[in-house]
N, C-alpha and C positions, 0 to 999 in steps of 0.2 A: 394364706394369701400371697406371702412373699414367694413361696415355692412356685405357685401358679404363675406369678409374674415372670419369674426366672425362666420357666419353661417356654413362655410365649416369646421371650427375647432371644432364646437360643436358636441359631440358624438351623434350618431343616437340612440335615445331611451334611456331607463334607463340603468345605469351601473350595470351589474350582479355581484354576489359575487366574481367570479373568476377575473373579470376585476378590481374590487375595490382592492382586496387583492394583486394581482400580477402585477397590473399596466401594463396590456398587451399592450394597445394602446400607452402609453408613450414610450414603448420600441420597438414599431413597429412590433408587433407580434400578433398572434391570438391563441385561445385555440387549434384549430386543429393543427397548426404548433408545439405548445408546446407538445401536446400529441405524435405526430410523432417523435419529438426530444427525448422525454423520452423513447419511445420504442427503438429508435436507440441506445441511451446510454446503455439501459439494455442489448441489444443484444451484444454490444461490451465488456461488463464486466461480463456477466453471467457466463463466464468460472470460476470465483472465487468460484461459488457454488460447483464445482467439484474439483478444484485445492486446495483450502484451506483445505478441509477435508483430502485430500491425504497427505498434508504436516503435519498437526497437528496430523493426525492418526499415524504417525511414532513416536510421542511422547507418544503413549499409550492412546490417547483420543478416545472415541467411534466415529467412522466416521459418522454414521447416525446422531448422536446428534450434531456434529460439523457442518454438512451440514445445519441442521435446524437453528442452532445458527448463522451461516453465513448469511442465508437469513433474519432472524429476525433483526440482527444487521444492515445489509445493508438497509433493509426497514425502520427501525426506524430512522437511521441517515439521509438517503436521504430525507424522508418526513419532518423531523425536519429542515434540511437545507433549503428546499423549503419554508416552512412557516415562519421560523425565519429570514433567511438572504435573501430570495427572489433571490437566485442565482442558475443558472443551473448547480449545482455541485452535483454529486452523490458520495456517500461514501460506503465503504465496508472494511472488514479486509484487511490490506495492505500486498502486496507481499514484501518480504524482511524481514519485521518484523515477519511474520509468520514463515519464515525459521529460523530466529534468535531465536524465541521462542522455536521451536522444536529441531533444530540441536545443538544450542549452550547452551541455558539455561537448557533444559531438558536432552538432551542426553550427552553433554560434561560436563556440570557442575553438573549433577545429581540432579537437583532441580525437585521435583514432579510437574506434570503439574498443580495440584490444586494451589500450591504455586506460580507457574509462572503466573497463571491467577490473583492471588492476586497482583503480581507485576504490571501487566497491569492496574488493577484497581487503584493502588496507583499512577502510572504514569499519568493516566487520571485526577485524582484529582489534582496532582501537575501542570499539564498543565492548568487546569482550574484556579487554584490560580495564576499562573504566568501571565495568560492573564488578569485576573481581577485586578491585582495589577500593571500591566504595566511593569513587569520585562521582559516579552517576548520581548519587543522592545530592551532592553539592550542586550539580548542574540543574537538576530538576527543581531544587529549592530556590535557585536564583532566578528562574524564569517564571513570571506570573502566569497563573493558570489560564487567564483569558487569552494570552498569546497563543497557547496551545490551540484553543478554539479558533482564533483568527487565522492561524496557519492552515488548519484544516479547511476553513471556508475559502481562503485564498486559493488553495490547491484545487478545490472544487470548481471555482470559476475558471482556473487555468485549464483544467481537464475539459470542462464544458466548452471553452473557447476553441480548444484544439479539435473537439468533435464537430463544432459548427464549421470550422475551417476545412477539415477533411471532407465534410459532406458537401461543401460548396454553398452552404447556406449563408455563410459570412465570407466576403471576399475583400481583397485589398482595394483601396480607393485613394488616389493621389490627393484628393481634396479633403477627405474626411478620415483618412487612414483606413477605416473599414466601412463596409456598406453591405446591404442585403444582396445576396447573389441571385441568379436566375433560378427560381424555384421550379421552372419548367424543364430545366436541364435534367438528363437522366439520373445523374448521381444525386443531385439535391432532392429530386422527387422520390427516389428510392429511399434515401435517408429519412425523409419525412414520413414515408410509409412505415419504416422500421421504428421510428420514434413513436408514432401513434400506436403501433402494435404492442411494443414493449410497455407503453404507458397503460394500455387497456388491460394487458395481462397482469400488470402490477396492481392495479386497483381492484382486479378480481381476485387478488391474492393467490395467483397461480405460482406454484413453486418452480423455480428455474425460469422465470419470465424473461430474464435477460438472455439466457442461452437460447431459449426457444425463439425469441425475437430475432436474434442474430442469424440463426440457422434458417428461419422462415424467410427473412429478407434476402439471404443468399440464394435460396431456391428461386425467389422471384427474379433476382438478377440473372440467374442461369436461364430461366424461361424466356426472358427478353433479350438474351444474347449479350448481356453486359459483362459476362465473365467467360473467359476462355477455359473450358473444362477439359483438362488433359492430365488426369491423375496418372502418376507414375507408380510402378510396383514399389511396395514398401521395402525399404532397405535400412539396416542399422547404420550404414555409412552416412545416411542423411543426418544422423544425430551427432556426428562428430564435428560439424561445422563451427561450433562455438566452444565445445568442451576443451578446457585447458588452453584456451587461446589468449588468456589474459597476459598483459605485458607489464610485469612488475618493474622491470628495468626502466621502462618508459615512464612509469609513474614518478620515480625519483629523478628521472632525467628531464622532467618538464622544466623548461627554462624559457628565457626570452619573454614573449608575451604571456606565457603560462606561469611565470614564476610564482606570483601570488595567487594565481588561479587554482593551483593545486590545493592550497589550504582552503580556499573557498569551496572547492568540490568536496573535499573530505568533510568539511564542516556541515555542508547541506546534507550529504548522505547520512552523516552521523546524527545530527540534531533532528532532522525530519523523521528519521526512523525512530528515534527516542520519543518524539512527540506522538507519533502514530501509535506506538506501543502503549504508552501511558493512557492515552485517550481510549483506545480500544479495550485495554485491560479493565479500566474502570467501568466502561459500559457493559461489557460481557460478564465480568465477575459479579457486578451488582445485580444484573438481571438473573444470574444463576443462583444468587443467594450464597455466594462463596466468600464474600467479604466478612472480616471479623467485626466485632462490636464497635471497634474504633475506626472502621472504614479502611483498614489495611488489606492489601491483596496478599493472600497466602502464597508461599513459594515464589515470591516475586523475583528473587535472584535466579532461581532455576528457569523461570520463564524468559528473563532477559538474556541469560546465558544461552538458552536454546535459540533465541532469535538471532543473537550474534553469530552463533555457529552456523545457522541456516544461511545467513548472508554470505559467510565465507564459502560454504559449499556451493551456494547458488552462483557465485562469481566464477568458481571453478567450472561449473556446468555450462555457464554462458548466459547469465541473465542478470538483471539489475537487482537492487536491494530487496531482500525478502523481509516481509514484516507481517504482523498479526492483522487479520481481517475482521472488520466489524460485522461482516456477514455471518460470522460465527454465532451472532445473536439469534439468527434464524434457527440454528440447531439447538440452542438453549431453549428457545421458545417451544421447540418440539419435544423438550424433555431431557436434553443432554446435560449431564452434570459432572461427567468425569472425562479423563483423557481418552477413554475408549471412543468417544465421539470423534475426536481429532484423528485417532488412528484409522477409523473407518473412512473418513474423508481423505486421508493420505493414501490409503490403498486404492481408492477410486481414481485419484489423480495418477497413481502408478499405472493403473490399467489403461487410462486415457493416453498415456505416453506412447503407446504403440500405434495410435492413429494420428498423433500430433503433427507429423509432417504434412498432412493434408490441410492444415490451417492456412497454407498459402493460397488456397482456393477461395478464401473469404475476402470479398472486396472491401475497400475502406468505407464505402457508403453503408455497408452492413454493420461495421463495428462502430461507426461514428455515433449512431443513436445511443449505444451503450455508454460511450464516453459522456455524452450530454446528460443522460439520466444519472449516472454515477456522480458526475459533477454536481448536479442538483441535490442529490441526497447528502453530499458532503457539507452542505451549508447548514445542516441542523445544529452543529455545535455553536454557531454564532448566537444562538439564543442564550448561551451561557455568559455572554459579554454584558456587563452593566453599561448599556449605552447612555444612560443618564449621567454617568460619571466621566467627566472629560479625561481623567487620568487613564481610564481604560479605553474610552471610546476613540480618542485620537490615534494612539498607537495601533489599536485593533483595526481601525479603518485603513491606516497607511499600510499595514501588513496585507490586509485583504485586497486592497486596490493595486498595490505595486507588484504583486505576484503575476497577475494576468497582464497588466499594462506594460510591464517591462519584460515579460516572458521569462521571469527568473524567480524561483523560490528564494534564492539567496538574497536578492534585493528586498523582497518582502520581509524576510527575517531581519535584515539589517535595519530597515526603516522602523520596524516595530520596536525592536529592542533598544535602538538608539533613542527613539522618541520617548519610550517609557523611562529610560534612565534620565534623560534631559528634564522631563516633567517632574520627576521625583526630586531632582536637584533644585529646580525652580520653586517647588512647593515646600522644600526644606524637610522632606520626610525620608531622606537617605539614612539608612541604618548600617551598622557595622557589617551585618550579614550580606549587604548588597555589594560587597567589593567585587565579586565575580561578575555581577551584572554590569558594573561600571567598567570593568576590564573589557568585557565583550563590546560595550558601546565604543570605547576608545579604539579597539581594533577595527570596528566597522567604519568609524570616521576615517581612520588611516587608510582603509580600503577604498573609500570614496575619493580621498585625495589622490591616492595612487592611480585609480582608474581615470581621473580627470587629467592626470599628467602624462598618460600614455596614449 
């Protein structure tokens, strides 16, 4: 009986390179399943190729170059994740952080986009150092889990608000700050069409609903003469508009009104990336059944080192912070269990790079619906907040509200962490391990005082 069992468990034939590297059989999958899962993941997150350039383009960055940089960064990061961490996790420039890069750092703070790219590079190096030295565990342990969820929800509202604004559905109003725009205007009407189309495709579980919706809305815009279609011959020169344009000297030379702003920028890039990763890793690895019996994520350091490396390379290519994508769960749902899924997704992004410069033909009204829907989907983590507990509810609400209301992820983080620390002190539940949390709160209070004095 034992011999028969041994025979059944012995692999048929020699183990190929894919089998050996990705341990397909051990995880109960096949190369075919992994390829299909990789294609599925790509289709669900390919919208970033169009949306990221639209957002960073408002910061004055060349749209065609950003599109190419987006594809390259997503390809490099996903392939690296697959080979180094053997995890079905795809990466690309993160939503929320690209908005912070463009709308807050560049447009509000007046930092040149080249210097902002330098800040992304430095934050990536800092992330790498913190991971290698183990400080990352200290940071994660000091921040309550519900604030992770609150930051995600706040960024969702932030992104959604930007989408409504880009579409002309929400406009400025001197009496009420914001108001409903003219829905009969071409841009708003087109965005409403795109919103309905993407929503319909999503509820029908159509793979790539976001990408299909953006492209279909763009076609409608072309048909009605809302876009000037003048495609130029493809040229590799178009890809060099952002590559290696980061200004590191400018980062450390930020002074005057940017003195404390530099630390704020680095803090947001670093911490939001960290929060994004932890939340996404938990969701995807749990769904894939890759967590161990104690709820720990295997190869966590490799995953975070890959993420940090991807952010560094992405800044060199010319895009904002690269992070793990929760859309990877779609590939896991399709059967992906190994890094081969991520490698396939990365190869598809690499192929897309050669048509990326044409992303500049996509109007804002076509990408705005994607922002609105992505923003809505990012509210799901708010269900993890214990709203019946004031210690969690108040800081979480302040975090969620202040991000879109002040157009700043940093302000949301500052209000949430400071409120949590203050309430723990009032309740008398501060512990020795909370010293880092209290330090962060003190720094945030100092930041508010400094902002009020300038």
